[in-house]
N, C-alpha and C positions, 0 to 999 in steps of 0.2 A: 504494500500500500504505500501511499505517498511518502517516500523518504524525505522529500522536501519539507513536508509538514513536520515530520519527526525532528528534522534538523532545526526548524524554526521555533520549536517549543523551548524557548529560553527561560520561560517563567518558572520559578521554583515551585509554584502551586498550580495544579491542573484540576479543574472541575470537569466532570463528565456528566452529561445527561445519560439516561439509562435506556428508555424504550426507543427503538429504531436507531440507536447509536451503539450500544453494547449488546443489547438483545432485541429480538423482534418476534412477533407472533407469526409462526409459520403459516397459520391459517389466514392471515391478513389482518383485518381490523378487529377492534374489541367487539363490534356487533356480531362478527362471525363466531367469536367465543360464546356469546349469549345464545346464538342459534344452536351451537353444538351442545351447550349445557341443556337447553330445552329438549333436544333430541335424546340425549342420554337419559334425562329425567323421565321422559315419556316412555322410552324403551324399558325403564326399570319400574314402571307402574305408577309413577307420581302423576297427580293431576296438575300438569304444568303446561298445558296448551296455551299458547300466547305469551309465554314468559319473555321471549326476546324483545317483543315490542313493549311490554309493560316494564321491563328492566330499563330500557332507554328513557321512558317517561318518568320513571322513579328517579333516575339520575338528574334529569332536568329539574324536577321538583326539589330535589335535595340541594342543588346549586342555588336555587332561588331562596331556599329556607335558611341554609347555614353558610352559604358561600363556597366557591370552588376551593379555596385554600383550606377550609376546615372540614370539608366533606370527607367522611369515611365510608367504607363499604357498608358498615353497619347502619349508617344513616339512610343509605339507599334501600336496604332491605327492610328497614323499619316501615318505609312507605309501601313496600311491596306486600306487607302483611294485610293491606286492604284488599288485595286481589287473591292472595293465597293464605292458607292457614299458617300460623306461626311455625308449626313443625315443618311444613313443606318449604316455607321461606328459608328456614334454617338449613334444610338439606340442600336447597338450591344455592345458597351462599357458599356452603362447603364445596359443592360441585364447581362453582365458579373459581374459587381459590385453587382447587386442584387443576382445573382446566388451564388457568394462567401458568401454573408450573409446568404442565404437560406440553403446552403449545409454545411456550417461549423458548427460542433457540438462540445460540450465540451468533453475533455478527462478526465473522472472522477478522475483517480488516479493522473494525473498531477495537476488537480485543487485542490485535497486534499493537495498535497505538497505545492502548491502556497498559499492556505489559511493558512496552518500551518506557513509558513514563515511570512505572513502578521500579523497573530495573535501573533507571537513571536516578533513583533515590529522590524523586520529587515527592512532594506531598500530594497524594491523589485522593480526591474527594468526589463522591457521587451525589447528585442532586436531581430530584424528580418531583414534578407536580403530579401527584397521584393519590387516588383514594384508597389504594391498597396499603396495608400497614407496613411498617418497617420490617417486621418479622416475615411477612409474606414475600416482600421484595428480596430479603436476604436469602430466602429459600430458592427463589428464581435465579438469583445470581450464583448461588452455590451449585444449583443444578446445571448451570451453563459453564461451570468451571472458572468463575470470575472471583478472584481473591487477591488480597494485597492492598486494598484501598484503606485509607485511614479513617474515614467517617462517611456515613450515609445520611443525607438530609432528605426527608420526605415531607411534602407540604402538609398532608393531613395530620402529621405528628406535631407540627408546630403552628398550624393555622396561618402559615405564610406561603407565598408562591414565588416562583422564578418570574412569572409573567409580570407581576407588579414590582419586582425587584426586592421585595421584603425578605425572601428566603436567602438571597445573596448577602444582604446586609447582615442578617442573623449569623450566617456562616462566617463572614469576615470577622465579626466581633468574637464569636465563639473560638475561632482558630487564631485570633490575633494576627491577621494578615492584612496587607493593604491591597486595594483594588488593582494597582499597577503590577502587583506580583502574581496576579492570577490570569490564566488563560482558560476560558470556558469553551467546551466543545459539545455541540448538540445539533439537532435537526430542525428545530422550530424557529421560524424567522423572528417571531416576537419574543418568546420565552428564552431562547438560547442565543440570540444575536443582538437584537435591538435593546432589550432590557439590560443585559450585562454591560454592553458598551455605553449605555446611558450612565451607568454607575462608574465608568472608568476601567472596567475589566477588558482585557483582550478577549476577543471571541472569534471563533471560526465555525462556520456551518459545515456539518457533515451529513451526507445521506448514506445510510447503511455503512457508516464508518469511513466514507471517502469524502474529501473536500468538495464543496459545491458553492457557487457564488450566490449571494443574496438575491440577485436579480433572477437567477434561474429558479430559485425556490419560490419567489413571488409569482413568476409567470406560471409555474406548474400549479401553484395554489389556485390562481385565477382560472386556469384551464379546467381543473377538477370541479370548480364551482359551476362553470358554464357547461362543460361536457362531462357529466358524471361517468366514472369508469364502468365499463361493462365486463371487466375482467372476471373470469370464473374462478372458483375457489380451487385453484390447482397449485397452491403453494408457491405463488409468485415470489413472496418475500424470501423464500428459501433460496431459489436459484439466483435472485437478484443480489442477495447478500453474499452467498458462498461462491458462486461461479455463474456469471451471466451467459455462458456459452450455450450454443444450440444443443450440444450433446447433454449438458447437465440439465437444461430445461426439459428436454424430451425424456430423459431417464427419470428425473426426480418428480416432475409434475404430470407426466402422461403415463409412461410405462410403469412406474412404481405404483401409483394408485390402482391401475388396472390389474396388475399382478397381485396386489394385496387382496382385492375383492375376489379375484379368481382363486387364490389359494384358500381363502376363507370358505368359498363355495365348495371347493373340493373337500376341505376338512370336515365340513358339516355332513356331507354325504358319506364320507368314510366312516364317521362315527355312527350315522343313522343306519347304514346298510351293511354293517359287519364286514367291512373290507379288511383282509388280513394285512396287506401291505400295498403301498403305492410304488409303481414303477414309472419313473420318468424316462422317456424314450429319447435316446441320442438322435440328432444332436440338439434339437430344439429344446429338449428337456433339461439341458445343462444349466441354463440360467434359472429355469423354473424350479428345479430341485434346490439350488442354492438359496433362492428366495424363500421357498417353503420351509426349509430347515432353519432359517433365521426366525420365522414366525412360530414354528413348532419344533423346537430343538430336541424335544424328548421323544420324537417319533423316528423310527427307523425306516428310511426310504432307500430305494435302489435305483441305480442308473443303468438302464437296459441298453446295451450296445446293439442297435438294430437300425436298419435302413430299408427302403423299398427294395433295393437290389438284394441285400443280404437275406431278406425274409421271403421274397417271392421266387427267386431263382431255385431255391431248394424245393419248391412245390410244383415246378413245371411238369415233372414226371406224372403228377396226378391227373392232369388234364392235357392230353396230347392234342396235337394239331394246332393250326394257326388260331382257331377260335378259342381253344383252351389257353393258349399263350396270352391272348388279349384279355380274357376273363380273369386270369390269375395274376398278371403282372401289375394291374392297377395303373394302366397307361392313361395319359392325358389326351386331349383332343387332337393335338398335333405334336409329333416327336421328331427330333433329329435322328437320323439313321444310327449315328454313333451311340445314342442313348438306347435305342431299340436293341442294338446288339449287346449292349451292357446288360439289359434286362433279360437277355437270353443266356447270360453268363459268358459271353465272348468278349475278350479283352485285347488291348494292345495290338500287336502286329497281326494277329489272326483276324481281328475285326477289320483292320485296314485292308488286308489282302482280300477278304470277302467283299468289301465294298467295291474295290476296283474290279474284281472278277465279274461282278454282276452289273457293272456299269453305273455304280453310285460313287459319290464322294461322301465322306463321313458327315459333312455339314448339311446334306440334303434333308429337307423336312417333309415328312409324310403324314398324311391324315390317317389316324388310327382306324376310322370307320372304313377306309378304302384299302386297307392292307390286303384283304383277301382277294380283291380285284386287281391288285398291283402285281402283274405277272413277274416282274423282276424280283420283287420281294418274296413272292410265293415260291419262286424257284430257289432263292437263297435259303428260305426257311426249310424247304424240303431237303436241301443238301445238308444242313447242320442239325436237323432234328434228332438223329440218333445220338450224336455227341452231346447235344444239349440235355437229352434225357439221362444219359449216363452221368454227366457232371451233376445234374440236379439231384440224383439219388445220393451221390457222395456228399454233397453239401447238406442234404437233408439229415444224413446221419450225424454230421458235425453239429448242425443247428440243434438237433434233438439233444445232444450231449450238453450243449450250452443251456438250453431251456430247462432241462431236468435239474441242472445244478442251480440256476438262477431262481426257479420257482419252487424249489424243494419245500415241502410243508405247507404250501398255499392251497386254499380252496376257493377263495374269492379275492381277486386282485383288482386294483385300480390302475388303469392304463392312462398315463398323462402325456399328452402331446399337444403340439400347437394346433394341428388340424391338417388337412381340411376335408379329405374324402374317406379317411379311415382305412386305407389299404393295408397299412402295417398291422392294425388290429385284426383285420380280416385274415391276414396271413397267419398271425399268431393263433387265432382261434382254430383255423384249419389245421395247423401243426399240432395243437393240443389234441384234437380228435384223432389224428393219425398216430400220435405217440401214445394214446391211451391215457392222457393226463386229464383228469376230471377237475378242471379249473374254470370257474366263471369269470369272465372279463367284463369290467365296466369301464367304458372309455370316457375320459374327461378332456375336453378340448377347449381351447380359447374360442374356436369357431368351427362349425361343421357345415360343409357345403350342402345346401338343400338338394343339389343335383347328384349327390353321391349315390352310387348304385347299391351301397350297403347301409344306407341310413335307416332303412326299415328292417334290416335283417340282423342287426347286432345292437347291443346296448352302447350307444355312443351319443354323448350329450355335448352341446355347444354352449359355452358361457355367454358369448356376445351374440351369436346367431346360430340357427340351425333350421331344419325343416319345420315350418310353422311358427318360427320365432325370428323376427327381424330379418326376413328373407331379402328385403331390399338392401339392408346393410351388408349382407353377404355378397350381393351383386356389386355394390360399390367398392367393397374391399378388394375385389379382384384387380382394380386399377393400381393398387399399391401393395399387392400381396407379397411381392419380393422384398419390399422394404420391411414389412412386419417380420418376415422370416429372417431377414438379415439381422434384426435386433437380437435374435436368439442364437446367433452363431456361437459355436463352441471352439475352443482353441485346439482342435484336432480335426483330422479328416473324417469323412463318413465311414461307417463300418462297411467293408466291401464284401467279405465272405467269411464264413466259419470254416475252420479246418480242425482236424484231429492231429494231435502231436503223437509222438512215439508211445506215449502212455495212454492213448485214447482219451485224452482230455481236450476239451474245446479251446481253441485259440482263435483270434480274430485278426484278419488282415484289414488294414485301413487304407482308404484313398489318401493320396498326398493332399496335404492341407493347402487349399487354394490361395491362401494369403501368406504362405511361407516367404520370408525374406522381404516382405513389403510392409509399408506402414499404412496401406490404403484402408485397412479395416480398423485402425486404431480408434476412429470416432465411434465405431460400433461398441467397442469395449469400454469406451468412456461413457456411453449411454448405459451400458450394463452396470458399470460401477456406481453411477448415480442412482439407478433403480435399486441396487442393493443397499445403498446408503439410506434410501427412503424406507426400505424394509427394516433396517436397523432402528431408525427413528420411530417408525410405526410400532415396533415391538417395545423398545426401551422406554418410550414416552407414553405408552399406553393409549395410543390414538384409537385403537380398535373400540374402546369403550364408548366413544362418541358417535360411532356410526356415521361419520361425516362425509365419507366419499360417495358422491353421486356418480354411479357408474355410467349413467347416460352422459353427464358432463365430461367425464374422463374419456369416454368413447368418442364423443364429438370432437374433443381436442385431437385424438388420434386420427380421426377421419379428416379433420381440417389439415393436419400435417401431410397426410397422404394424398389428398385430392387438391388442396390449394396451398402448397408449401410456399413460404416466403423465399425470396431470392437467397438469403443467407442459409436457410434450411436446405434448399436445393443444392447450393454450392458445397456445403459441408458434408452432407450425406450422399450426394450424387456421385462422388468419386469412389465411394466404398464398393469393393467388388462383391459380386454374388455369383454363386455357381448353382445352376440347375441343369440345363443342357449345355450351356456355354458359360465360361468364366468371363464376366463382363462387369464394367462399372454399372451401378444402378441407374444412373442418369447423367451421362457425360457425352455431349456432342463431340465427335472427333474432328469435325471441320467447322469452318466459319459459316455464318449465315449467308454470306456472299457466295460461297462455294455451293451451298445447297440450292440457292436460287438459280444458279447456272446448271446444276446437276440434281434436279429434283428426285431422280431415281435413287440417288445415294441417301437422300433424306428418308424416302419411303423404306428403303432397305434397312437403314439403321433404326428407324422407328419400329419396324416390325419385330425386332428382337430386343427392343429396349424394355427393361424391367419396370421402370417407373416413368411413364410417359409424361404426366403433368409436370414433373420436375425437369425433364429433358427440355420441353418447350419453354419452360420458365427460364432456364439457363441460356437457351438459344436466342429467344426473342427479347428477353429482358423488359417485358411490358407488364404493368400491373393489371392483368386481366385473368379471368377464370378459364384457364386452359382445359380443365377437366370437362367443363360444359361443352367446349368446342370439340374435344375428342369424343365425347359421348354422342353428340349430334352427328359428327362425321361417321362414327361407327354405325349408327342407326341408318343413316342414308346409304352407306355402303351395303349393308345387309339388304335394304330395300331394293337396291339396284341389282342385287345378285340373287334375287329370288325369294 
């Protein structure tokens, strides 16, 4: 943080404001705290409907009755007893005090400055215009790791305020210091800047611990009055104070809250449905498992090393023929030839030789519904079918050894994955039947495609969307599906195949990690780190008791990112690589706009394989328009013109 400010603090005495200078409410304003208190109280059976609004009114009445400087929390709740019983009011006050402790988080840059002053042997004093007692504020400070200050002055303890200057005067007399020896640091234009300067103190305005000009504070204050903020409760204060980067914002305020509710949803069903153990499926389950174990550290979970290729190739021998391959392998609408050969268990040089032999190149894209009518592919398939069947049986034996070891002692398991069609779960259940393993599988997904061929055949549930649940959201998510999957990348390659070692124990071959030796995926891991930090705060600060996460708000923020990314979001995340059938950046134009205007076929070709099209156009055209709407309309017109 501003080393210049640190160096300029020549005053032997430094006063610090507290709220939004050293600590801030992660949920935003005090009004948000009241809303969460109301929600908690109602959830716990208290007759507290309407508390948040009444709490605001009671504070206004208390200011008029006793004055802002003398007002205590008890004065506010004395007036609330007219709307609630004395017992309920007392319980609500206790909840509010606890909520302030739970939701107040440190402001890192402000605390850096505070620690610098303490370590420089300055006399460090804290001063706040606040209705909370000195004892309550001391608990908040201790919970945020703030210690080493010499004295704490709270307006309600003395009946004096910073705003009118009387609290500063009292502190100067009490400490026997002169105004010119003091520098005061805080965020309020009047209480922390104009008032102390009027008394001769040095004063500097800070916003979340960082210097800001008085003019900027004044302009921002006027703007808030004219244009009230529509910001959702997505923990803006947290990422603004800790790290204002795109990655931290996405991880802490979007992905973190969604995963918290997803994990709670899974946990409730695990408890209610007698599930023996949860299996988080690689690789998407890597982050999910880490997040879940932070929230429920006493539960034993497993990380199941599996992929579409590793679980479907071992089953190909059960359903022979091209139709059997399509039905078993869980193929998409259109596939690259190289991926189709991988799903047959054919790799490397062998796959490349077959491509050339039958007049293909590995990057050729084939419609899955047309494979049986594609003479070249049908001939290729007929040629390799015997070898595919033989290899499939070998891999099935190895997969069976892995599954018998992993699921030993289980009767009902929870299968946790990102989504979307449930092909790995289907392969797992098919293998259990063939292996004689009597295990029921319950699938828990962030989302389930309503178009999945298995959605009605197996127990698979989508948290955000599924068949009959937010189906439009499922359709919209397809526009940024790769971005969501990229957020769940694990620091290892996909499971490729199961093998048996010399002792007949299962081992696993992995694909090479697509981001090895590159920094292109570091933003994704930064997003994950921020999400895990949210999990830690959610657990240690007891945020679950307030039921404050509106999953619809969190989902809207995710969809806004995916469908209408800002230029900064598109730039930061668009360079990250993603691997499905090709290893490509999520949204990175390879040429200039001028080039595409001259060579439109290059643009069409690049857009056809782009994983995150709205961000691609955002980076290319650099205009503040809704690219997703344009893409959606273009897609609809294209389909209309083609039948």
